[in-house]
A tleap script that builds the chain and sets N, CA, C and O, in Angstrom:
source leaprc.protein.ff14SB
mol = sequence {
  NMET ASP LYS PRO LYS GLU LYS PHE THR LEU
  HIE VAL ALA VAL TYR LEU ILE PRO ILE LYS
  GLY ASN GLU VAL LEU LEU SER ARG ARG TYR
  GLN THR GLY TRP MET ASP GLY TYR TYR SER
  LEU ILE ALA GLY HIE VAL ASP GLY ASN GLU
  THR ILE SER LYS ALA MET ILE ARG GLU ALA
  TYR GLU GLU SER GLY ILE LYS ILE LYS ASN
  LYS ASP LEU VAL PRO ILE LYS ALA VAL HIE
  ARG LYS SER ASN TYR GLU TYR ILE ASP PHE
  PHE PHE ARG ILE GLU LYS TRP ARG GLY VAL
  PRO LYS ILE THR GLU SER ASP LYS CYS ASP
  ASP LEU ARG TRP PHE ALA LEU ASN LYS LEU
  PRO LYS ASN ILE LEU PRO SER VAL LYS LYS
  VAL LEU ILE THR GLN ASN ASP LYS ILE PRO
  PHE ILE GLU PHE GLY TRP CLYS
}
set mol.1.N position { 130.192 65.244 71.071 }
set mol.1.CA position { 130.201 66.385 71.693 }
set mol.1.C position { 128.601 66.412 71.736 }
set mol.1.O position { 127.745 65.943 70.985 }
set mol.2.N position { 128.543 67.215 73.022 }
set mol.2.CA position { 127.547 68.104 73.479 }
set mol.2.C position { 126.246 68.212 73.350 }
set mol.2.O position { 126.013 67.852 74.504 }
set mol.3.N position { 124.581 68.522 72.655 }
set mol.3.CA position { 123.807 68.756 72.233 }
set mol.3.C position { 123.863 70.357 72.471 }
set mol.3.O position { 123.790 70.754 73.634 }
set mol.4.N position { 123.950 70.993 71.754 }
set mol.4.CA position { 123.734 72.591 73.297 }
set mol.4.C position { 121.953 72.897 73.767 }
set mol.4.O position { 120.921 72.508 73.220 }
set mol.5.N position { 122.189 73.843 75.132 }
set mol.5.CA position { 120.979 73.014 75.629 }
set mol.5.C position { 119.927 73.918 75.110 }
set mol.5.O position { 120.420 74.580 74.197 }
set mol.6.N position { 118.520 74.265 75.334 }
set mol.6.CA position { 117.618 75.161 74.636 }
set mol.6.C position { 118.133 76.169 74.988 }
set mol.6.O position { 119.344 76.078 75.187 }
set mol.7.N position { 117.459 77.579 75.225 }
set mol.7.CA position { 117.614 78.343 75.599 }
set mol.7.C position { 115.682 78.343 76.542 }
set mol.7.O position { 114.610 77.803 76.269 }
set mol.8.N position { 116.047 79.031 77.381 }
set mol.8.CA position { 114.413 78.231 78.259 }
set mol.8.C position { 114.189 79.598 78.357 }
set mol.8.O position { 115.002 80.467 78.671 }
set mol.9.N position { 112.239 79.795 77.867 }
set mol.9.CA position { 111.495 80.648 78.408 }
set mol.9.C position { 111.319 80.768 79.639 }
set mol.9.O position { 111.764 79.980 80.474 }
set mol.10.N position { 110.636 81.786 79.884 }
set mol.10.CA position { 109.490 82.011 80.616 }
set mol.10.C position { 108.363 82.839 80.185 }
set mol.10.O position { 108.234 83.740 79.355 }
set mol.11.N position { 107.752 82.373 80.837 }
set mol.11.CA position { 106.242 83.069 80.062 }
set mol.11.C position { 105.325 84.280 81.125 }
set mol.11.O position { 104.963 83.998 82.267 }
set mol.12.N position { 105.108 85.435 80.551 }
set mol.12.CA position { 104.540 86.477 81.080 }
set mol.12.C position { 102.882 86.653 80.801 }
set mol.12.O position { 102.426 86.682 79.658 }
set mol.13.N position { 102.106 86.758 81.930 }
set mol.13.CA position { 100.617 86.963 82.269 }
set mol.13.C position { 101.131 88.033 83.026 }
set mol.13.O position { 102.114 88.558 83.549 }
set mol.14.N position { 99.024 88.092 82.625 }
set mol.14.CA position { 99.337 89.421 83.525 }
set mol.14.C position { 96.911 88.818 83.926 }
set mol.14.O position { 96.150 88.316 83.100 }
set mol.15.N position { 96.547 89.260 85.609 }
set mol.15.CA position { 95.322 89.355 85.346 }
set mol.15.C position { 95.183 90.332 86.282 }
set mol.15.O position { 95.945 91.043 86.936 }
set mol.16.N position { 93.558 90.121 86.133 }
set mol.16.CA position { 93.197 91.964 86.641 }
set mol.16.C position { 91.539 91.340 87.386 }
set mol.16.O position { 90.553 90.807 86.877 }
set mol.17.N position { 91.766 91.595 88.284 }
set mol.17.CA position { 90.207 91.096 89.832 }
set mol.17.C position { 89.796 92.152 89.691 }
set mol.17.O position { 90.623 93.015 89.987 }
set mol.18.N position { 87.908 92.885 89.024 }
set mol.18.CA position { 87.390 93.496 88.864 }
set mol.18.C position { 86.524 93.044 90.023 }
set mol.18.O position { 85.851 92.045 90.275 }
set mol.19.N position { 86.803 94.137 90.598 }
set mol.19.CA position { 86.330 93.830 92.248 }
set mol.19.C position { 84.476 95.100 92.178 }
set mol.19.O position { 84.516 96.193 91.613 }
set mol.20.N position { 83.183 94.575 92.844 }
set mol.20.CA position { 81.805 95.053 92.708 }
set mol.20.C position { 81.531 94.579 93.549 }
set mol.20.O position { 81.252 93.393 93.727 }
set mol.21.N position { 81.572 95.845 94.577 }
set mol.21.CA position { 81.157 94.841 96.295 }
set mol.21.C position { 82.718 93.872 96.554 }
set mol.21.O position { 83.926 93.949 96.329 }
set mol.22.N position { 81.511 92.796 97.291 }
set mol.22.CA position { 82.202 91.347 97.612 }
set mol.22.C position { 81.970 90.479 96.323 }
set mol.22.O position { 81.980 89.248 96.319 }
set mol.23.N position { 81.752 91.313 95.191 }
set mol.23.CA position { 81.879 89.961 93.597 }
set mol.23.C position { 83.076 90.714 93.064 }
set mol.23.O position { 83.580 91.836 93.123 }
set mol.24.N position { 83.350 89.094 92.311 }
set mol.24.CA position { 84.719 89.110 91.367 }
set mol.24.C position { 84.525 88.974 90.039 }
set mol.24.O position { 84.749 87.765 89.969 }
set mol.25.N position { 84.209 89.388 88.630 }
set mol.25.CA position { 84.029 89.206 87.731 }
set mol.25.C position { 85.206 88.021 86.695 }
set mol.25.O position { 86.399 88.013 86.390 }
set mol.26.N position { 83.954 87.115 86.443 }
set mol.26.CA position { 85.470 85.823 86.227 }
set mol.26.C position { 84.998 85.836 84.999 }
set mol.26.O position { 83.982 86.479 84.732 }
set mol.27.N position { 85.793 84.996 83.904 }
set mol.27.CA position { 85.092 84.829 82.636 }
set mol.27.C position { 85.832 83.399 81.741 }
set mol.27.O position { 86.993 83.340 81.336 }
set mol.28.N position { 84.597 82.171 81.582 }
set mol.28.CA position { 84.981 81.452 80.890 }
set mol.28.C position { 85.705 81.081 80.145 }
set mol.28.O position { 85.392 81.609 79.078 }
set mol.29.N position { 86.733 80.315 79.983 }
set mol.29.CA position { 87.640 80.003 79.304 }
set mol.29.C position { 86.615 78.819 77.855 }
set mol.29.O position { 86.290 77.721 78.309 }
set mol.30.N position { 86.407 78.947 77.091 }
set mol.30.CA position { 86.364 78.350 75.815 }
set mol.30.C position { 86.897 78.452 74.449 }
set mol.30.O position { 87.228 79.557 74.020 }
set mol.31.N position { 87.020 77.296 73.663 }
set mol.31.CA position { 88.139 77.288 72.418 }
set mol.31.C position { 89.415 77.044 72.702 }
set mol.31.O position { 89.985 76.350 71.860 }
set mol.32.N position { 90.354 77.553 74.048 }
set mol.32.CA position { 91.488 77.677 73.994 }
set mol.32.C position { 92.412 76.461 73.877 }
set mol.32.O position { 93.625 76.278 73.774 }
set mol.33.N position { 91.681 75.966 73.916 }
set mol.33.CA position { 92.971 74.090 73.855 }
set mol.33.C position { 93.746 74.361 74.885 }
set mol.33.O position { 94.909 74.050 74.627 }
set mol.34.N position { 93.529 75.077 76.584 }
set mol.34.CA position { 94.013 74.656 77.720 }
set mol.34.C position { 92.609 75.420 78.521 }
set mol.34.O position { 92.150 76.529 78.247 }
set mol.35.N position { 91.963 74.169 79.889 }
set mol.35.CA position { 91.124 74.794 80.663 }
set mol.35.C position { 89.880 74.505 80.182 }
set mol.35.O position { 88.935 74.024 80.806 }
set mol.36.N position { 89.954 74.929 78.674 }
set mol.36.CA position { 88.497 74.631 78.478 }
set mol.36.C position { 87.039 74.777 79.512 }
set mol.36.O position { 87.232 74.120 80.535 }
set mol.37.N position { 86.026 75.271 79.514 }
set mol.37.CA position { 84.994 75.497 80.775 }
set mol.37.C position { 85.051 76.015 81.881 }
set mol.37.O position { 84.021 76.257 82.511 }
set mol.38.N position { 86.291 76.300 82.360 }
set mol.38.CA position { 86.683 76.855 83.631 }
set mol.38.C position { 86.865 78.219 83.568 }
set mol.38.O position { 87.233 79.082 82.771 }
set mol.39.N position { 86.341 78.058 85.080 }
set mol.39.CA position { 86.703 80.052 84.853 }
set mol.39.C position { 87.212 80.944 85.112 }
set mol.39.O position { 86.423 81.334 85.973 }
set mol.40.N position { 88.098 81.814 85.075 }
set mol.40.CA position { 89.592 82.377 84.644 }
set mol.40.C position { 89.435 83.818 85.581 }
set mol.40.O position { 88.758 83.845 86.608 }
set mol.41.N position { 90.021 84.752 85.158 }
set mol.41.CA position { 90.357 86.169 85.392 }
set mol.41.C position { 90.185 86.923 83.696 }
set mol.41.O position { 90.238 86.244 82.671 }
set mol.42.N position { 89.987 88.368 83.715 }
set mol.42.CA position { 90.557 89.054 82.857 }
set mol.42.C position { 91.816 88.512 82.854 }
set mol.42.O position { 92.467 88.435 83.896 }
set mol.43.N position { 92.289 88.072 81.646 }
set mol.43.CA position { 93.773 87.606 81.611 }
set mol.43.C position { 94.776 87.881 80.255 }
set mol.43.O position { 94.117 88.022 79.225 }
set mol.44.N position { 96.427 87.992 80.055 }
set mol.44.CA position { 96.428 87.064 79.183 }
set mol.44.C position { 98.465 87.206 79.024 }
set mol.44.O position { 99.207 87.391 79.988 }
set mol.45.N position { 98.832 87.081 77.847 }
set mol.45.CA position { 100.222 87.477 77.742 }
set mol.45.C position { 101.189 89.154 77.523 }
set mol.45.O position { 100.876 90.293 77.177 }
set mol.46.N position { 102.089 88.664 77.828 }
set mol.46.CA position { 102.657 90.663 78.080 }
set mol.46.C position { 103.048 90.173 76.877 }
set mol.46.O position { 103.154 88.954 76.749 }
set mol.47.N position { 103.318 91.019 75.829 }
set mol.47.CA position { 103.966 91.428 74.508 }
set mol.47.C position { 105.496 91.733 74.808 }
set mol.47.O position { 105.980 92.131 75.867 }
set mol.48.N position { 105.894 91.555 74.064 }
set mol.48.CA position { 107.263 92.200 73.666 }
set mol.48.C position { 107.180 93.541 74.065 }
set mol.48.O position { 106.117 93.814 74.622 }
set mol.49.N position { 107.997 94.477 73.945 }
set mol.49.CA position { 108.527 95.939 74.380 }
set mol.49.C position { 107.299 96.697 74.814 }
set mol.49.O position { 106.864 97.759 74.368 }
set mol.50.N position { 106.628 95.596 76.198 }
set mol.50.CA position { 105.261 96.278 76.794 }
set mol.50.C position { 105.400 96.232 78.461 }
set mol.50.O position { 106.129 95.505 79.135 }
set mol.51.N position { 104.681 97.009 78.790 }
set mol.51.CA position { 105.325 97.458 79.405 }
set mol.51.C position { 103.876 95.969 80.885 }
set mol.51.O position { 102.816 95.721 80.310 }
set mol.52.N position { 103.966 95.414 82.070 }
set mol.52.CA position { 103.467 94.862 82.654 }
set mol.52.C position { 101.965 95.549 83.091 }
set mol.52.O position { 101.097 94.677 83.044 }
set mol.53.N position { 101.381 96.990 83.538 }
set mol.53.CA position { 100.872 97.950 83.387 }
set mol.53.C position { 99.922 97.923 81.660 }
set mol.53.O position { 98.722 97.752 81.449 }
set mol.54.N position { 100.491 98.046 81.175 }
set mol.54.CA position { 100.052 98.486 80.443 }
set mol.54.C position { 99.581 96.848 79.159 }
set mol.54.O position { 98.527 96.694 78.542 }
set mol.55.N position { 100.121 96.442 79.163 }
set mol.55.CA position { 99.712 94.663 79.086 }
set mol.55.C position { 98.341 94.747 79.756 }
set mol.55.O position { 97.353 94.587 79.038 }
set mol.56.N position { 98.118 95.076 81.582 }
set mol.56.CA position { 97.454 94.830 81.728 }
set mol.56.C position { 96.032 95.827 81.145 }
set mol.56.O position { 94.844 95.512 81.072 }
set mol.57.N position { 96.437 96.576 80.938 }
set mol.57.CA position { 95.421 97.377 80.754 }
set mol.57.C position { 94.414 97.933 79.089 }
set mol.57.O position { 93.446 98.628 78.780 }
set mol.58.N position { 95.485 97.038 78.433 }
set mol.58.CA position { 94.973 95.740 76.818 }
set mol.58.C position { 94.551 94.750 76.783 }
set mol.58.O position { 94.006 94.612 75.688 }
set mol.59.N position { 94.438 93.661 77.528 }
set mol.59.CA position { 94.229 92.745 77.896 }
set mol.59.C position { 93.016 93.455 78.569 }
set mol.59.O position { 92.084 92.719 78.241 }
set mol.60.N position { 92.507 94.431 79.298 }
set mol.60.CA position { 90.783 94.379 79.659 }
set mol.60.C position { 90.012 95.269 79.229 }
set mol.60.O position { 88.916 95.603 79.678 }
set mol.61.N position { 90.838 95.851 77.942 }
set mol.61.CA position { 89.596 96.226 77.124 }
set mol.61.C position { 89.489 95.136 76.140 }
set mol.61.O position { 88.328 94.887 75.815 }
set mol.62.N position { 90.518 94.336 75.513 }
set mol.62.CA position { 90.277 93.525 74.632 }
set mol.62.C position { 89.218 92.429 74.811 }
set mol.62.O position { 88.599 91.802 73.951 }
set mol.63.N position { 89.160 92.345 76.406 }
set mol.63.CA position { 88.483 90.991 76.317 }
set mol.63.C position { 87.362 91.222 76.876 }
set mol.63.O position { 86.577 90.276 76.812 }
set mol.64.N position { 86.897 92.393 77.548 }
set mol.64.CA position { 85.583 93.314 78.117 }
set mol.64.C position { 85.163 94.658 77.949 }
set mol.64.O position { 84.040 95.027 78.293 }
set mol.65.N position { 85.907 95.322 77.497 }
set mol.65.CA position { 85.601 96.523 77.222 }
set mol.65.C position { 85.998 97.828 77.818 }
set mol.65.O position { 85.921 98.996 77.437 }
set mol.66.N position { 86.623 97.007 79.291 }
set mol.66.CA position { 86.250 98.230 79.930 }
set mol.66.C position { 87.673 98.775 79.376 }
set mol.66.O position { 88.446 98.405 78.493 }
set mol.67.N position { 87.649 99.717 80.216 }
set mol.67.CA position { 88.732 101.515 80.242 }
set mol.67.C position { 88.956 101.617 81.515 }
set mol.67.O position { 88.198 102.252 82.249 }
set mol.68.N position { 90.526 100.719 82.138 }
set mol.68.CA position { 91.418 100.965 82.580 }
set mol.68.C position { 92.568 102.234 82.802 }
set mol.68.O position { 93.265 102.615 81.862 }
set mol.69.N position { 92.644 102.708 83.897 }
set mol.69.CA position { 93.544 104.010 84.002 }
set mol.69.C position { 94.758 103.090 84.994 }
set mol.69.O position { 94.512 102.420 85.996 }
set mol.70.N position { 96.068 103.316 84.354 }
set mol.70.CA position { 97.241 102.992 85.517 }
set mol.70.C position { 97.491 103.315 87.427 }
set mol.70.O position { 98.174 102.923 88.373 }
set mol.71.N position { 96.519 104.184 87.126 }
set mol.71.CA position { 97.083 104.743 89.049 }
set mol.71.C position { 96.136 103.853 89.445 }
set mol.71.O position { 96.379 103.386 90.557 }
set mol.72.N position { 94.447 103.170 88.572 }
set mol.72.CA position { 93.410 102.480 89.432 }
set mol.72.C position { 94.291 101.200 89.786 }
set mol.72.O position { 94.068 100.959 90.973 }
set mol.73.N position { 95.154 100.317 89.294 }
set mol.73.CA position { 95.808 98.726 89.569 }
set mol.73.C position { 96.551 99.024 90.142 }
set mol.73.O position { 97.534 99.764 90.115 }
set mol.74.N position { 95.500 97.681 91.422 }
set mol.74.CA position { 96.288 97.796 92.838 }
set mol.74.C position { 96.985 96.218 92.476 }
set mol.74.O position { 96.381 95.160 92.297 }
set mol.75.N position { 98.416 96.474 92.445 }
set mol.75.CA position { 98.654 95.037 92.051 }
set mol.75.C position { 98.299 94.616 93.320 }
set mol.75.O position { 97.842 95.445 94.107 }
set mol.76.N position { 98.480 93.102 93.747 }
set mol.76.CA position { 98.163 91.748 94.529 }
set mol.76.C position { 99.183 91.453 95.012 }
set mol.76.O position { 99.787 91.728 96.049 }
set mol.77.N position { 99.407 90.570 93.756 }
set mol.77.CA position { 100.284 89.091 93.922 }
set mol.77.C position { 101.014 88.901 92.084 }
set mol.77.O position { 100.471 89.069 90.992 }
set mol.78.N position { 102.704 88.409 92.535 }
set mol.78.CA position { 102.957 87.445 91.824 }
set mol.78.C position { 103.071 85.767 91.827 }
set mol.78.O position { 103.441 85.207 92.859 }
set mol.79.N position { 102.824 85.195 90.941 }
set mol.79.CA position { 103.181 83.948 91.179 }
set mol.79.C position { 104.024 82.854 90.076 }
set mol.79.O position { 103.644 82.207 89.100 }
set mol.80.N position { 105.085 82.983 90.629 }
set mol.80.CA position { 105.464 81.838 89.563 }
set mol.80.C position { 104.845 80.403 89.965 }
set mol.80.O position { 104.792 79.853 91.065 }
set mol.81.N position { 104.285 79.883 88.381 }
set mol.81.CA position { 103.295 78.621 88.563 }
set mol.81.C position { 103.934 78.166 86.691 }
set mol.81.O position { 104.250 78.699 85.627 }
set mol.82.N position { 103.788 76.733 87.403 }
set mol.82.CA position { 104.106 76.130 86.461 }
set mol.82.C position { 102.752 74.861 86.282 }
set mol.82.O position { 102.080 74.288 87.140 }
set mol.83.N position { 102.752 74.795 85.170 }
set mol.83.CA position { 101.371 73.983 83.796 }
set mol.83.C position { 101.863 73.800 83.191 }
set mol.83.O position { 103.015 73.389 83.331 }
set mol.84.N position { 101.237 74.010 82.043 }
set mol.84.CA position { 101.768 73.549 80.881 }
set mol.84.C position { 103.031 73.671 80.502 }
set mol.84.O position { 103.767 72.802 80.034 }
set mol.85.N position { 103.303 75.056 80.777 }
set mol.85.CA position { 104.591 76.135 80.761 }
set mol.85.C position { 105.008 76.788 82.491 }
set mol.85.O position { 104.593 76.214 83.498 }
set mol.86.N position { 105.708 77.808 82.535 }
set mol.86.CA position { 106.899 78.062 83.604 }
set mol.86.C position { 105.659 79.358 82.976 }
set mol.86.O position { 105.207 79.471 81.837 }
set mol.87.N position { 105.418 80.071 84.023 }
set mol.87.CA position { 104.675 81.446 84.056 }
set mol.87.C position { 105.060 81.887 84.975 }
set mol.87.O position { 105.179 81.195 85.986 }
set mol.88.N position { 105.414 83.282 84.950 }
set mol.88.CA position { 105.121 84.450 85.719 }
set mol.88.C position { 103.611 85.094 85.996 }
set mol.88.O position { 102.836 85.114 85.040 }
set mol.89.N position { 103.303 85.468 86.905 }
set mol.89.CA position { 101.546 86.178 86.443 }
set mol.89.C position { 101.524 87.321 88.056 }
set mol.89.O position { 101.655 87.450 89.273 }
set mol.90.N position { 101.293 87.775 86.985 }
set mol.90.CA position { 100.928 89.568 87.770 }
set mol.90.C position { 99.192 89.592 88.274 }
set mol.90.O position { 98.390 89.861 87.380 }
set mol.91.N position { 98.716 89.354 89.489 }
set mol.91.CA position { 97.480 90.015 89.611 }
set mol.91.C position { 96.988 91.282 90.068 }
set mol.91.O position { 97.294 91.536 91.233 }
set mol.92.N position { 96.256 92.211 89.419 }
set mol.92.CA position { 95.925 93.369 89.729 }
set mol.92.C position { 94.462 93.700 89.982 }
set mol.92.O position { 93.683 93.491 89.052 }
set mol.93.N position { 94.069 94.109 90.936 }
set mol.93.CA position { 92.914 94.614 91.862 }
set mol.93.C position { 92.034 95.648 91.554 }
set mol.93.O position { 91.859 96.420 92.497 }
set mol.94.N position { 91.376 95.929 90.452 }
set mol.94.CA position { 90.462 97.405 90.200 }
set mol.94.C position { 88.890 96.722 90.399 }
set mol.94.O position { 88.299 95.678 90.122 }
set mol.95.N position { 88.538 98.524 91.316 }
set mol.95.CA position { 87.027 98.671 91.654 }
set mol.95.C position { 86.519 99.787 91.005 }
set mol.95.O position { 85.373 100.114 91.314 }
set mol.96.N position { 87.276 100.628 89.946 }
set mol.96.CA position { 87.156 101.376 89.136 }
set mol.96.C position { 87.885 101.264 87.969 }
set mol.96.O position { 89.110 101.141 87.937 }
set mol.97.N position { 86.797 101.324 86.540 }
set mol.97.CA position { 86.816 101.386 85.254 }
set mol.97.C position { 85.936 102.359 85.214 }
set mol.97.O position { 85.276 102.980 86.047 }
set mol.98.N position { 86.126 102.368 83.491 }
set mol.98.CA position { 84.605 103.168 82.293 }
set mol.98.C position { 83.624 101.897 81.172 }
set mol.98.O position { 84.056 101.192 80.260 }
set mol.99.N position { 82.961 101.955 81.435 }
set mol.99.CA position { 82.462 100.915 80.551 }
set mol.99.C position { 81.905 99.342 81.344 }
set mol.99.O position { 82.273 98.927 82.443 }
set mol.100.N position { 81.381 98.988 80.832 }
set mol.100.CA position { 80.068 97.921 81.451 }
set mol.100.C position { 80.746 96.651 80.647 }
set mol.100.O position { 80.499 96.584 79.443 }
set mol.101.N position { 81.640 95.575 81.275 }
set mol.101.CA position { 82.199 94.145 81.101 }
set mol.101.C position { 81.240 93.424 80.009 }
set mol.101.O position { 80.121 92.920 80.098 }
set mol.102.N position { 82.053 93.573 79.063 }
set mol.102.CA position { 80.657 91.951 78.363 }
set mol.102.C position { 82.228 91.496 77.424 }
set mol.102.O position { 83.372 91.947 77.369 }
set mol.103.N position { 81.397 90.255 76.727 }
set mol.103.CA position { 82.188 89.228 76.305 }
set mol.103.C position { 82.751 89.949 74.846 }
set mol.103.O position { 81.820 90.359 74.153 }
set mol.104.N position { 83.970 90.147 74.329 }
set mol.104.CA position { 84.245 91.015 73.326 }
set mol.104.C position { 85.600 89.834 72.641 }
set mol.104.O position { 86.306 90.211 71.705 }
set mol.105.N position { 85.741 88.703 73.155 }
set mol.105.CA position { 86.098 87.624 72.469 }
set mol.105.C position { 85.258 86.087 72.315 }
set mol.105.O position { 86.102 85.217 72.103 }
set mol.106.N position { 84.235 85.668 72.348 }
set mol.106.CA position { 83.816 85.468 71.822 }
set mol.106.C position { 84.296 84.156 71.265 }
set mol.106.O position { 83.590 83.147 71.259 }
set mol.107.N position { 85.525 84.208 70.797 }
set mol.107.CA position { 86.252 82.471 70.413 }
set mol.107.C position { 86.898 82.702 71.392 }
set mol.107.O position { 87.670 83.539 70.923 }
set mol.108.N position { 87.303 82.546 72.889 }
set mol.108.CA position { 87.526 82.101 73.635 }
set mol.108.C position { 87.108 82.394 74.975 }
set mol.108.O position { 87.551 82.112 76.089 }
set mol.109.N position { 86.249 82.960 74.597 }
set mol.109.CA position { 85.638 83.353 76.176 }
set mol.109.C position { 83.489 83.081 76.296 }
set mol.109.O position { 82.861 84.138 76.347 }
set mol.110.N position { 82.773 81.958 76.322 }
set mol.110.CA position { 81.652 81.506 76.602 }
set mol.110.C position { 80.418 82.498 77.737 }
set mol.110.O position { 79.214 82.685 77.562 }
set mol.111.N position { 81.238 82.924 78.765 }
set mol.111.CA position { 80.502 83.468 80.530 }
set mol.111.C position { 81.425 84.696 81.115 }
set mol.111.O position { 82.509 84.532 81.675 }
set mol.112.N position { 80.821 85.883 80.888 }
set mol.112.CA position { 81.625 86.573 81.762 }
set mol.112.C position { 80.138 86.675 82.960 }
set mol.112.O position { 79.050 86.639 82.384 }
set mol.113.N position { 80.097 86.777 84.284 }
set mol.113.CA position { 79.660 87.179 85.395 }
set mol.113.C position { 80.102 87.566 86.550 }
set mol.113.O position { 81.312 87.749 86.685 }
set mol.114.N position { 79.300 87.751 87.515 }
set mol.114.CA position { 80.052 88.263 88.275 }
set mol.114.C position { 79.684 86.680 89.762 }
set mol.114.O position { 78.887 85.743 89.803 }
set mol.115.N position { 80.545 87.080 90.499 }
set mol.115.CA position { 80.359 85.870 91.588 }
set mol.115.C position { 80.893 86.035 92.568 }
set mol.115.O position { 82.045 86.460 92.661 }
set mol.116.N position { 79.936 85.639 93.785 }
set mol.116.CA position { 79.964 86.472 95.086 }
set mol.116.C position { 82.005 85.636 95.430 }
set mol.116.O position { 82.337 84.481 95.166 }
set mol.117.N position { 82.641 86.412 95.863 }
set mol.117.CA position { 84.161 85.666 96.457 }
set mol.117.C position { 83.615 85.323 97.591 }
set mol.117.O position { 84.119 85.926 98.538 }
set mol.118.N position { 82.657 84.481 97.914 }
set mol.118.CA position { 82.818 83.291 99.059 }
set mol.118.C position { 82.331 82.392 98.505 }
set mol.118.O position { 82.379 81.248 98.956 }
set mol.119.N position { 81.775 82.695 97.445 }
set mol.119.CA position { 81.041 81.178 96.224 }
set mol.119.C position { 81.554 81.976 94.963 }
set mol.119.O position { 80.897 82.758 94.277 }
set mol.120.N position { 83.168 81.523 94.775 }
set mol.120.CA position { 83.470 80.821 94.124 }
set mol.120.C position { 82.936 79.581 92.763 }
set mol.120.O position { 83.060 78.515 93.366 }
set mol.121.N position { 82.595 79.337 91.777 }
set mol.121.CA position { 82.805 78.179 91.699 }
set mol.121.C position { 83.484 76.919 91.762 }
set mol.121.O position { 84.514 76.887 92.436 }
set mol.122.N position { 83.075 75.805 91.148 }
set mol.122.CA position { 83.623 75.181 91.289 }
set mol.122.C position { 85.179 75.178 89.970 }
set mol.122.O position { 86.394 75.334 89.851 }
set mol.123.N position { 83.935 74.876 89.281 }
set mol.123.CA position { 85.338 74.976 87.534 }
set mol.123.C position { 85.521 76.516 87.241 }
set mol.123.O position { 85.022 77.397 86.541 }
set mol.124.N position { 86.863 76.279 88.492 }
set mol.124.CA position { 88.163 77.819 88.197 }
set mol.124.C position { 89.028 77.015 87.997 }
set mol.124.O position { 89.227 75.800 88.022 }
set mol.125.N position { 89.704 78.310 87.707 }
set mol.125.CA position { 90.998 77.719 87.561 }
set mol.125.C position { 92.093 77.521 88.796 }
set mol.125.O position { 92.462 78.693 88.864 }
set mol.126.N position { 92.477 77.178 89.305 }
set mol.126.CA position { 93.024 75.917 90.855 }
set mol.126.C position { 93.867 77.508 90.959 }
set mol.126.O position { 93.746 78.057 92.054 }
set mol.127.N position { 94.595 78.170 90.026 }
set mol.127.CA position { 96.170 78.990 90.200 }
set mol.127.C position { 94.782 80.396 90.643 }
set mol.127.O position { 94.944 81.066 91.663 }
set mol.128.N position { 93.750 80.591 89.882 }
set mol.128.CA position { 92.911 81.505 90.576 }
set mol.128.C position { 92.107 81.149 91.640 }
set mol.128.O position { 91.292 81.982 92.036 }
set mol.129.N position { 92.156 80.409 92.010 }
set mol.129.CA position { 91.116 80.521 92.869 }
set mol.129.C position { 92.711 80.754 94.075 }
set mol.129.O position { 92.627 80.882 95.296 }
set mol.130.N position { 93.264 80.751 93.730 }
set mol.130.CA position { 94.434 80.334 95.571 }
set mol.130.C position { 94.913 81.966 95.737 }
set mol.130.O position { 95.296 82.391 96.827 }
set mol.131.N position { 94.831 82.959 94.333 }
set mol.131.CA position { 94.959 83.761 94.906 }
set mol.131.C position { 93.719 84.750 95.053 }
set mol.131.O position { 93.771 85.615 95.927 }
set mol.132.N position { 92.748 84.660 94.328 }
set mol.132.CA position { 90.734 85.177 94.594 }
set mol.132.C position { 91.098 85.289 96.492 }
set mol.132.O position { 91.383 86.258 97.196 }
set mol.133.N position { 90.867 83.405 96.897 }
set mol.133.CA position { 90.959 83.552 98.691 }
set mol.133.C position { 92.178 83.843 99.279 }
set mol.133.O position { 92.301 83.192 100.317 }
set mol.134.N position { 93.324 84.698 98.996 }
set mol.134.CA position { 94.288 85.519 100.038 }
set mol.134.C position { 94.502 85.969 99.336 }
set mol.134.O position { 95.521 85.393 98.954 }
set mol.135.N position { 94.193 87.241 98.256 }
set mol.135.CA position { 94.290 88.465 98.062 }
set mol.135.C position { 94.887 89.159 99.611 }
set mol.135.O position { 95.915 89.748 99.947 }
set mol.136.N position { 93.855 88.802 100.174 }
set mol.136.CA position { 94.332 90.074 101.118 }
set mol.136.C position { 95.108 89.653 102.393 }
set mol.136.O position { 94.907 90.007 103.554 }
set mol.137.N position { 95.968 88.877 101.932 }
set mol.137.CA position { 97.338 88.250 103.307 }
set mol.137.C position { 98.748 88.842 103.197 }
set mol.137.O position { 99.817 88.644 103.773 }
set mol.138.N position { 98.236 89.789 102.050 }
set mol.138.CA position { 99.592 90.890 102.262 }
set mol.138.C position { 100.611 89.730 102.144 }
set mol.138.O position { 101.441 89.794 103.052 }
set mol.139.N position { 100.781 88.791 101.384 }
set mol.139.CA position { 101.732 88.344 101.051 }
set mol.139.C position { 101.949 88.112 99.397 }
set mol.139.O position { 101.189 87.374 98.770 }
set mol.140.N position { 102.706 88.593 98.964 }
set mol.140.CA position { 102.779 89.727 97.562 }
set mol.140.C position { 103.164 88.176 96.492 }
set mol.140.O position { 102.879 87.951 95.316 }
set mol.141.N position { 103.657 87.618 97.170 }
set mol.141.CA position { 104.840 86.222 95.860 }
set mol.141.C position { 104.404 85.146 96.245 }
set mol.141.O position { 104.507 85.133 97.472 }
set mol.142.N position { 103.909 84.100 95.828 }
set mol.142.CA position { 103.956 82.886 96.126 }
set mol.142.C position { 103.870 81.437 94.972 }
set mol.142.O position { 103.615 81.654 93.788 }
set mol.143.N position { 104.003 80.637 95.251 }
set mol.143.CA position { 104.668 79.294 94.182 }
set mol.143.C position { 103.672 78.490 93.721 }
set mol.143.O position { 103.271 77.792 94.653 }
set mol.144.N position { 103.026 78.246 92.596 }
set mol.144.CA position { 101.431 77.358 92.351 }
set mol.144.C position { 102.535 76.509 91.410 }
set mol.144.O position { 103.530 76.801 90.747 }
set mol.145.N position { 101.638 75.055 91.799 }
set mol.145.CA position { 101.868 74.169 90.652 }
set mol.145.C position { 103.640 73.267 90.423 }
set mol.145.O position { 104.064 72.516 89.544 }
set mol.146.N position { 104.153 73.734 91.480 }
set mol.146.CA position { 105.477 73.488 91.529 }
set mol.146.C position { 104.879 71.800 92.564 }
set mol.146.O position { 103.819 71.745 93.187 }
set mol.147.N position { 105.783 70.780 92.474 }
set mol.147.CA position { 105.659 69.084 92.761 }
set mol.147.C position { 106.993 69.323 93.577 }
set mol.147.O position { 107.547 68.380 94.143 }
savepdb mol mol.pdb
quit
């Protein structure tokens, strides 16, 4: 008798693209166990019984102390990404928030700073870089990390 197939799990994450002029706010991963030392965006997993936008609002506050409103979130891209797991990532641009961004999870982030969009750091997550450099192309969905 064949062993029953394990049920497939798809992970869902949200990413915030805070923009100030021609700069984007990036955070450097630290002690997470995956891609530590690389810059990413304010991001996190969607919890159960939580909408995508509520997850983004929650993660923005948890990771940087900024307060954002649903009406200010601009959906930029959805990414079907394969890395250590299979993900659907939702990227939102925001240009308006309350508070000054700061590191609020020092156990997961050791740097938070603004970078010019045309001078991103070399040590940035490849999927994040792809979204940042294509965020204005009006293509709402991409696939990344598949061979």
